[in-house]
Every structure is written in C-alpha cells, then in structure tokens.
PyMOL commands that place a pseudoatom at each C-alpha (Angstrom):
pseudoatom trace, name=CA, resn=MET, resi=1, chain=A, elem=C, hetatm=0, pos=[0.000, 0.000, 0.000]
pseudoatom trace, name=CA, resn=MET, resi=2, chain=A, elem=C, hetatm=0, pos=[1.318, 3.434, -0.943]
pseudoatom trace, name=CA, resn=ARG, resi=3, chain=A, elem=C, hetatm=0, pos=[1.336, 6.165, 1.695]
pseudoatom trace, name=CA, resn=ARG, resi=4, chain=A, elem=C, hetatm=0, pos=[-0.885, 9.185, 1.124]
pseudoatom trace, name=CA, resn=TYR, resi=5, chain=A, elem=C, hetatm=0, pos=[-0.014, 12.585, 2.560]
pseudoatom trace, name=CA, resn=GLY, resi=6, chain=A, elem=C, hetatm=0, pos=[-2.251, 15.622, 2.821]
pseudoatom trace, name=CA, resn=LYS, resi=7, chain=A, elem=C, hetatm=0, pos=[-5.994, 15.880, 2.501]
pseudoatom trace, name=CA, resn=PRO, resi=8, chain=A, elem=C, hetatm=0, pos=[-8.042, 12.975, 1.150]
pseudoatom trace, name=CA, resn=PRO, resi=9, chain=A, elem=C, hetatm=0, pos=[-9.425, 13.326, -2.367]
pseudoatom trace, name=CA, resn=LEU, resi=10, chain=A, elem=C, hetatm=0, pos=[-12.731, 15.147, -2.738]
pseudoatom trace, name=CA, resn=SER, resi=11, chain=A, elem=C, hetatm=0, pos=[-15.419, 12.642, -3.729]
pseudoatom trace, name=CA, resn=ASP, resi=12, chain=A, elem=C, hetatm=0, pos=[-17.008, 14.973, -6.294]
pseudoatom trace, name=CA, resn=THR, resi=13, chain=A, elem=C, hetatm=0, pos=[-13.732, 15.985, -8.001]
pseudoatom trace, name=CA, resn=GLN, resi=14, chain=A, elem=C, hetatm=0, pos=[-11.989, 14.476, -11.014]
pseudoatom trace, name=CA, resn=TYR, resi=15, chain=A, elem=C, hetatm=0, pos=[-8.203, 14.232, -10.501]
pseudoatom trace, name=CA, resn=THR, resi=16, chain=A, elem=C, hetatm=0, pos=[-5.589, 13.986, -13.254]
pseudoatom trace, name=CA, resn=LEU, resi=17, chain=A, elem=C, hetatm=0, pos=[-2.704, 11.619, -12.511]
pseudoatom trace, name=CA, resn=ARG, resi=18, chain=A, elem=C, hetatm=0, pos=[0.513, 13.669, -12.401]
pseudoatom trace, name=CA, resn=PRO, resi=19, chain=A, elem=C, hetatm=0, pos=[3.654, 11.604, -11.697]
pseudoatom trace, name=CA, resn=GLY, resi=20, chain=A, elem=C, hetatm=0, pos=[6.709, 13.533, -10.559]
pseudoatom trace, name=CA, resn=ALA, resi=21, chain=A, elem=C, hetatm=0, pos=[10.330, 12.993, -9.545]
pseudoatom trace, name=CA, resn=TYR, resi=22, chain=A, elem=C, hetatm=0, pos=[11.932, 14.905, -6.650]
pseudoatom trace, name=CA, resn=ALA, resi=23, chain=A, elem=C, hetatm=0, pos=[15.464, 14.873, -5.211]
pseudoatom trace, name=CA, resn=ILE, resi=24, chain=A, elem=C, hetatm=0, pos=[17.057, 14.851, -1.789]
pseudoatom trace, name=CA, resn=LEU, resi=25, chain=A, elem=C, hetatm=0, pos=[20.493, 16.324, -2.545]
pseudoatom trace, name=CA, resn=PRO, resi=26, chain=A, elem=C, hetatm=0, pos=[22.990, 16.168, 0.351]
pseudoatom trace, name=CA, resn=ARG, resi=27, chain=A, elem=C, hetatm=0, pos=[26.439, 17.776, 0.155]
pseudoatom trace, name=CA, resn=ASP, resi=28, chain=A, elem=C, hetatm=0, pos=[28.820, 18.816, 2.917]
pseudoatom trace, name=CA, resn=GLY, resi=29, chain=A, elem=C, hetatm=0, pos=[26.186, 18.414, 5.645]
pseudoatom trace, name=CA, resn=LYS, resi=30, chain=A, elem=C, hetatm=0, pos=[23.525, 20.474, 3.864]
pseudoatom trace, name=CA, resn=LEU, resi=31, chain=A, elem=C, hetatm=0, pos=[20.746, 19.868, 1.337]
pseudoatom trace, name=CA, resn=LEU, resi=32, chain=A, elem=C, hetatm=0, pos=[20.313, 21.597, -1.997]
pseudoatom trace, name=CA, resn=LEU, resi=33, chain=A, elem=C, hetatm=0, pos=[16.703, 22.767, -2.106]
pseudoatom trace, name=CA, resn=THR, resi=34, chain=A, elem=C, hetatm=0, pos=[14.656, 25.196, -4.136]
pseudoatom trace, name=CA, resn=TYR, resi=35, chain=A, elem=C, hetatm=0, pos=[12.704, 28.180, -2.932]
pseudoatom trace, name=CA, resn=GLN, resi=36, chain=A, elem=C, hetatm=0, pos=[9.674, 28.885, -5.114]
pseudoatom trace, name=CA, resn=ALA, resi=37, chain=A, elem=C, hetatm=0, pos=[8.391, 32.427, -4.574]
pseudoatom trace, name=CA, resn=GLU, resi=38, chain=A, elem=C, hetatm=0, pos=[5.148, 32.131, -6.608]
pseudoatom trace, name=CA, resn=PRO, resi=39, chain=A, elem=C, hetatm=0, pos=[2.287, 31.228, -6.761]
pseudoatom trace, name=CA, resn=GLU, resi=40, chain=A, elem=C, hetatm=0, pos=[2.869, 30.554, -3.044]
pseudoatom trace, name=CA, resn=ALA, resi=41, chain=A, elem=C, hetatm=0, pos=[6.202, 30.990, -1.267]
pseudoatom trace, name=CA, resn=GLU, resi=42, chain=A, elem=C, hetatm=0, pos=[7.527, 27.524, -0.431]
pseudoatom trace, name=CA, resn=VAL, resi=43, chain=A, elem=C, hetatm=0, pos=[10.738, 25.596, 0.262]
pseudoatom trace, name=CA, resn=GLN, resi=44, chain=A, elem=C, hetatm=0, pos=[10.747, 22.429, -1.857]
pseudoatom trace, name=CA, resn=LEU, resi=45, chain=A, elem=C, hetatm=0, pos=[12.761, 19.420, -2.860]
pseudoatom trace, name=CA, resn=PRO, resi=46, chain=A, elem=C, hetatm=0, pos=[13.896, 20.170, -6.418]
pseudoatom trace, name=CA, resn=GLY, resi=47, chain=A, elem=C, hetatm=0, pos=[11.833, 18.264, -8.937]
pseudoatom trace, name=CA, resn=GLY, resi=48, chain=A, elem=C, hetatm=0, pos=[8.547, 18.189, -10.731]
pseudoatom trace, name=CA, resn=GLY, resi=49, chain=A, elem=C, hetatm=0, pos=[6.344, 16.545, -13.281]
pseudoatom trace, name=CA, resn=ILE, resi=50, chain=A, elem=C, hetatm=0, pos=[7.400, 13.683, -15.501]
pseudoatom trace, name=CA, resn=ASP, resi=51, chain=A, elem=C, hetatm=0, pos=[6.467, 14.584, -19.075]
pseudoatom trace, name=CA, resn=PRO, resi=52, chain=A, elem=C, hetatm=0, pos=[4.775, 11.995, -21.341]
pseudoatom trace, name=CA, resn=GLY, resi=53, chain=A, elem=C, hetatm=0, pos=[7.416, 9.641, -22.757]
pseudoatom trace, name=CA, resn=GLU, resi=54, chain=A, elem=C, hetatm=0, pos=[10.034, 10.825, -20.251]
pseudoatom trace, name=CA, resn=SER, resi=55, chain=A, elem=C, hetatm=0, pos=[11.590, 8.469, -17.692]
pseudoatom trace, name=CA, resn=PRO, resi=56, chain=A, elem=C, hetatm=0, pos=[11.482, 9.449, -13.989]
pseudoatom trace, name=CA, resn=VAL, resi=57, chain=A, elem=C, hetatm=0, pos=[15.298, 9.714, -13.840]
pseudoatom trace, name=CA, resn=ARG, resi=58, chain=A, elem=C, hetatm=0, pos=[15.466, 11.895, -16.963]
pseudoatom trace, name=CA, resn=ALA, resi=59, chain=A, elem=C, hetatm=0, pos=[12.741, 14.135, -15.515]
pseudoatom trace, name=CA, resn=LEU, resi=60, chain=A, elem=C, hetatm=0, pos=[14.681, 14.328, -12.248]
pseudoatom trace, name=CA, resn=HIS, resi=61, chain=A, elem=C, hetatm=0, pos=[17.849, 15.540, -13.994]
pseudoatom trace, name=CA, resn=ARG, resi=62, chain=A, elem=C, hetatm=0, pos=[15.877, 18.088, -16.032]
pseudoatom trace, name=CA, resn=GLU, resi=63, chain=A, elem=C, hetatm=0, pos=[13.811, 19.405, -13.120]
pseudoatom trace, name=CA, resn=VAL, resi=64, chain=A, elem=C, hetatm=0, pos=[16.764, 19.735, -10.729]
pseudoatom trace, name=CA, resn=TRP, resi=65, chain=A, elem=C, hetatm=0, pos=[18.673, 21.717, -13.354]
pseudoatom trace, name=CA, resn=GLU, resi=66, chain=A, elem=C, hetatm=0, pos=[15.660, 23.935, -14.166]
pseudoatom trace, name=CA, resn=GLU, resi=67, chain=A, elem=C, hetatm=0, pos=[14.961, 24.707, -10.489]
pseudoatom trace, name=CA, resn=THR, resi=68, chain=A, elem=C, hetatm=0, pos=[18.508, 24.938, -9.071]
pseudoatom trace, name=CA, resn=GLY, resi=69, chain=A, elem=C, hetatm=0, pos=[20.952, 25.205, -11.994]
pseudoatom trace, name=CA, resn=TRP, resi=70, chain=A, elem=C, hetatm=0, pos=[22.830, 22.127, -10.676]
pseudoatom trace, name=CA, resn=THR, resi=71, chain=A, elem=C, hetatm=0, pos=[23.689, 18.813, -12.317]
pseudoatom trace, name=CA, resn=ILE, resi=72, chain=A, elem=C, hetatm=0, pos=[23.303, 15.610, -10.297]
pseudoatom trace, name=CA, resn=ALA, resi=73, chain=A, elem=C, hetatm=0, pos=[24.669, 12.058, -10.318]
pseudoatom trace, name=CA, resn=ALA, resi=74, chain=A, elem=C, hetatm=0, pos=[23.831, 8.581, -9.026]
pseudoatom trace, name=CA, resn=PRO, resi=75, chain=A, elem=C, hetatm=0, pos=[20.095, 8.980, -8.330]
pseudoatom trace, name=CA, resn=ARG, resi=76, chain=A, elem=C, hetatm=0, pos=[18.448, 6.122, -6.440]
pseudoatom trace, name=CA, resn=ARG, resi=77, chain=A, elem=C, hetatm=0, pos=[14.806, 5.964, -5.473]
pseudoatom trace, name=CA, resn=VAL, resi=78, chain=A, elem=C, hetatm=0, pos=[14.236, 6.120, -1.714]
pseudoatom trace, name=CA, resn=GLY, resi=79, chain=A, elem=C, hetatm=0, pos=[10.460, 6.498, -1.510]
pseudoatom trace, name=CA, resn=VAL, resi=80, chain=A, elem=C, hetatm=0, pos=[7.147, 7.107, -3.189]
pseudoatom trace, name=CA, resn=TYR, resi=81, chain=A, elem=C, hetatm=0, pos=[3.878, 8.595, -1.999]
pseudoatom trace, name=CA, resn=ARG, resi=82, chain=A, elem=C, hetatm=0, pos=[0.784, 10.260, -3.374]
pseudoatom trace, name=CA, resn=ARG, resi=83, chain=A, elem=C, hetatm=0, pos=[-1.195, 13.366, -2.565]
pseudoatom trace, name=CA, resn=PHE, resi=84, chain=A, elem=C, hetatm=0, pos=[-4.308, 15.024, -3.952]
pseudoatom trace, name=CA, resn=VAL, resi=85, chain=A, elem=C, hetatm=0, pos=[-3.912, 18.745, -4.638]
pseudoatom trace, name=CA, resn=TRP, resi=86, chain=A, elem=C, hetatm=0, pos=[-5.136, 21.743, -6.584]
pseudoatom trace, name=CA, resn=MET, resi=87, chain=A, elem=C, hetatm=0, pos=[-2.405, 22.888, -8.986]
pseudoatom trace, name=CA, resn=PRO, resi=88, chain=A, elem=C, hetatm=0, pos=[-3.056, 26.578, -9.735]
pseudoatom trace, name=CA, resn=ASP, resi=89, chain=A, elem=C, hetatm=0, pos=[-0.237, 26.734, -12.338]
pseudoatom trace, name=CA, resn=TYR, resi=90, chain=A, elem=C, hetatm=0, pos=[-2.102, 24.123, -14.389]
pseudoatom trace, name=CA, resn=ASP, resi=91, chain=A, elem=C, hetatm=0, pos=[-5.667, 25.003, -13.336]
pseudoatom trace, name=CA, resn=MET, resi=92, chain=A, elem=C, hetatm=0, pos=[-6.372, 21.381, -12.369]
pseudoatom trace, name=CA, resn=TYR, resi=93, chain=A, elem=C, hetatm=0, pos=[-6.835, 18.961, -9.527]
pseudoatom trace, name=CA, resn=ALA, resi=94, chain=A, elem=C, hetatm=0, pos=[-4.063, 16.374, -9.553]
pseudoatom trace, name=CA, resn=GLU, resi=95, chain=A, elem=C, hetatm=0, pos=[-3.296, 13.051, -7.970]
pseudoatom trace, name=CA, resn=LYS, resi=96, chain=A, elem=C, hetatm=0, pos=[0.435, 13.561, -7.595]
pseudoatom trace, name=CA, resn=LEU, resi=97, chain=A, elem=C, hetatm=0, pos=[2.467, 10.351, -7.598]
pseudoatom trace, name=CA, resn=CYS, resi=98, chain=A, elem=C, hetatm=0, pos=[5.739, 11.552, -6.059]
pseudoatom trace, name=CA, resn=HIS, resi=99, chain=A, elem=C, hetatm=0, pos=[8.908, 9.497, -6.636]
pseudoatom trace, name=CA, resn=ILE, resi=100, chain=A, elem=C, hetatm=0, pos=[11.638, 10.631, -4.227]
pseudoatom trace, name=CA, resn=TYR, resi=101, chain=A, elem=C, hetatm=0, pos=[15.301, 10.061, -5.104]
pseudoatom trace, name=CA, resn=MET, resi=102, chain=A, elem=C, hetatm=0, pos=[18.582, 10.563, -3.278]
pseudoatom trace, name=CA, resn=ALA, resi=103, chain=A, elem=C, hetatm=0, pos=[21.317, 11.907, -5.557]
pseudoatom trace, name=CA, resn=ARG, resi=104, chain=A, elem=C, hetatm=0, pos=[24.625, 13.781, -5.436]
pseudoatom trace, name=CA, resn=PRO, resi=105, chain=A, elem=C, hetatm=0, pos=[24.703, 17.410, -6.513]
pseudoatom trace, name=CA, resn=ILE, resi=106, chain=A, elem=C, hetatm=0, pos=[27.762, 17.692, -8.775]
pseudoatom trace, name=CA, resn=MET, resi=107, chain=A, elem=C, hetatm=0, pos=[28.116, 21.157, -10.255]
pseudoatom trace, name=CA, resn=ALA, resi=108, chain=A, elem=C, hetatm=0, pos=[26.272, 24.457, -10.574]
pseudoatom trace, name=CA, resn=ARG, resi=109, chain=A, elem=C, hetatm=0, pos=[25.929, 25.074, -14.331]
pseudoatom trace, name=CA, resn=SER, resi=110, chain=A, elem=C, hetatm=0, pos=[23.732, 28.140, -14.230]
pseudoatom trace, name=CA, resn=GLU, resi=111, chain=A, elem=C, hetatm=0, pos=[21.197, 30.089, -12.266]
pseudoatom trace, name=CA, resn=PRO, resi=112, chain=A, elem=C, hetatm=0, pos=[17.767, 28.382, -12.104]
pseudoatom trace, name=CA, resn=ILE, resi=113, chain=A, elem=C, hetatm=0, pos=[15.854, 28.841, -15.344]
pseudoatom trace, name=CA, resn=GLU, resi=114, chain=A, elem=C, hetatm=0, pos=[12.461, 28.087, -13.821]
pseudoatom trace, name=CA, resn=PRO, resi=115, chain=A, elem=C, hetatm=0, pos=[10.707, 31.385, -13.040]
pseudoatom trace, name=CA, resn=HIS, resi=116, chain=A, elem=C, hetatm=0, pos=[10.460, 32.347, -9.355]
pseudoatom trace, name=CA, resn=HIS, resi=117, chain=A, elem=C, hetatm=0, pos=[12.913, 29.607, -8.210]
pseudoatom trace, name=CA, resn=THR, resi=118, chain=A, elem=C, hetatm=0, pos=[16.107, 30.099, -6.216]
pseudoatom trace, name=CA, resn=ALA, resi=119, chain=A, elem=C, hetatm=0, pos=[18.675, 27.450, -5.239]
pseudoatom trace, name=CA, resn=LEU, resi=120, chain=A, elem=C, hetatm=0, pos=[19.030, 27.210, -1.475]
pseudoatom trace, name=CA, resn=TRP, resi=121, chain=A, elem=C, hetatm=0, pos=[21.351, 25.258, 0.854]
pseudoatom trace, name=CA, resn=MET, resi=122, chain=A, elem=C, hetatm=0, pos=[20.010, 24.248, 4.252]
pseudoatom trace, name=CA, resn=ALA, resi=123, chain=A, elem=C, hetatm=0, pos=[20.777, 21.874, 7.123]
pseudoatom trace, name=CA, resn=PRO, resi=124, chain=A, elem=C, hetatm=0, pos=[18.579, 18.753, 6.868]
pseudoatom trace, name=CA, resn=GLU, resi=125, chain=A, elem=C, hetatm=0, pos=[17.265, 19.224, 10.420]
pseudoatom trace, name=CA, resn=ILE, resi=126, chain=A, elem=C, hetatm=0, pos=[15.935, 22.665, 9.456]
pseudoatom trace, name=CA, resn=ALA, resi=127, chain=A, elem=C, hetatm=0, pos=[14.716, 21.597, 6.013]
pseudoatom trace, name=CA, resn=VAL, resi=128, chain=A, elem=C, hetatm=0, pos=[12.506, 18.849, 7.414]
pseudoatom trace, name=CA, resn=ASP, resi=129, chain=A, elem=C, hetatm=0, pos=[10.500, 21.514, 9.261]
pseudoatom trace, name=CA, resn=LEU, resi=130, chain=A, elem=C, hetatm=0, pos=[10.364, 24.019, 6.377]
pseudoatom trace, name=CA, resn=LEU, resi=131, chain=A, elem=C, hetatm=0, pos=[9.521, 21.812, 3.384]
pseudoatom trace, name=CA, resn=GLY, resi=132, chain=A, elem=C, hetatm=0, pos=[6.147, 22.754, 1.961]
pseudoatom trace, name=CA, resn=SER, resi=133, chain=A, elem=C, hetatm=0, pos=[5.181, 19.173, 1.147]
pseudoatom trace, name=CA, resn=GLU, resi=134, chain=A, elem=C, hetatm=0, pos=[4.274, 16.991, 4.098]
pseudoatom trace, name=CA, resn=GLY, resi=135, chain=A, elem=C, hetatm=0, pos=[5.224, 13.909, 2.048]
pseudoatom trace, name=CA, resn=ASP, resi=136, chain=A, elem=C, hetatm=0, pos=[8.688, 15.231, 1.181]
pseudoatom trace, name=CA, resn=ALA, resi=137, chain=A, elem=C, hetatm=0, pos=[9.276, 16.100, 4.839]
pseudoatom trace, name=CA, resn=GLY, resi=138, chain=A, elem=C, hetatm=0, pos=[8.044, 12.656, 5.930]
pseudoatom trace, name=CA, resn=ILE, resi=139, chain=A, elem=C, hetatm=0, pos=[10.466, 10.815, 3.662]
pseudoatom trace, name=CA, resn=LEU, resi=140, chain=A, elem=C, hetatm=0, pos=[13.350, 13.119, 4.614]
pseudoatom trace, name=CA, resn=ARG, resi=141, chain=A, elem=C, hetatm=0, pos=[12.529, 12.578, 8.299]
pseudoatom trace, name=CA, resn=GLN, resi=142, chain=A, elem=C, hetatm=0, pos=[12.743, 8.787, 7.781]
pseudoatom trace, name=CA, resn=LEU, resi=143, chain=A, elem=C, hetatm=0, pos=[16.191, 9.167, 6.223]
pseudoatom trace, name=CA, resn=LEU, resi=144, chain=A, elem=C, hetatm=0, pos=[17.657, 11.408, 8.962]
for i in range(1, 144): cmd.bond("trace and resi %d" % i, "trace and resi %d" % (i + 1))
show_as sticks, trace
zoom trace
C-alpha cells in the first residue's frame, strides 16, 4: 500500500494523474533545495512533473537543473507517496504520484531557469521543518 499525505481526495472531483520525480540532494552536511516564490512561497525538494514519454530519472535531472541550476549524479529511489492537490499553475486537480530520489549534486551550471525559483542550501534538520510538502518532509525525516 502506498502512503498518502495531505488531505483525502474530494469525492465529487476528477483528478488527473501527475507523476513527478523529486530529489534529496545532500552535500557537505547540507541539502540543496529550491525556494519557489510564486504562486505561493515555499521551500521544496527540487523536482517536478514527468512529461509523457520521459523516464522518472530523466525528468529528475531536467527538473533539478531547471529549479537549481545544478547537475546531479547517481540517483536512487528512496520512496514514493501520493497526494491530492489543486495545482493553480495548471488550473487542475491532480493526484500527484511523487517518486523521491537521493542523488549527489555535482556542479552548478547556471542560475535556475524556472521562473520564481532560487537554489538554497540548508541543514537537513531545518529543512525537514520548512519543506512545503508533508510527504517530502516525511520521507526526509525517515532518512535522517
């Protein structure tokens, strides 16, 4: 059985399945995270939606680079969960299937190209309390 985080689905709402890949990126005692300023200010694990025809690992590499500017290596899946949410950027209700990976941040190639995102380094003990996703925080908490 897969763990669900957040509110239960609304019985009268149609949800679109939206798989995503997200990364826990430790380096030198800190985690590489992303701060998304809009539509709501939030500290997040870098990552996002897996596009049709794209593998989860390919999506992970792409999303981490878009949101942090960093390249990564050696991703391995450490957890999966689902949550039911309203996605204002896409104007839809989504059943998010969140694949969480641990990977090594290798090199900063650029500034984040994703609008309203900033790369951020933070101690894991602080990050677990500040992550906007209860599921991401739950998996990180298990790994600490």
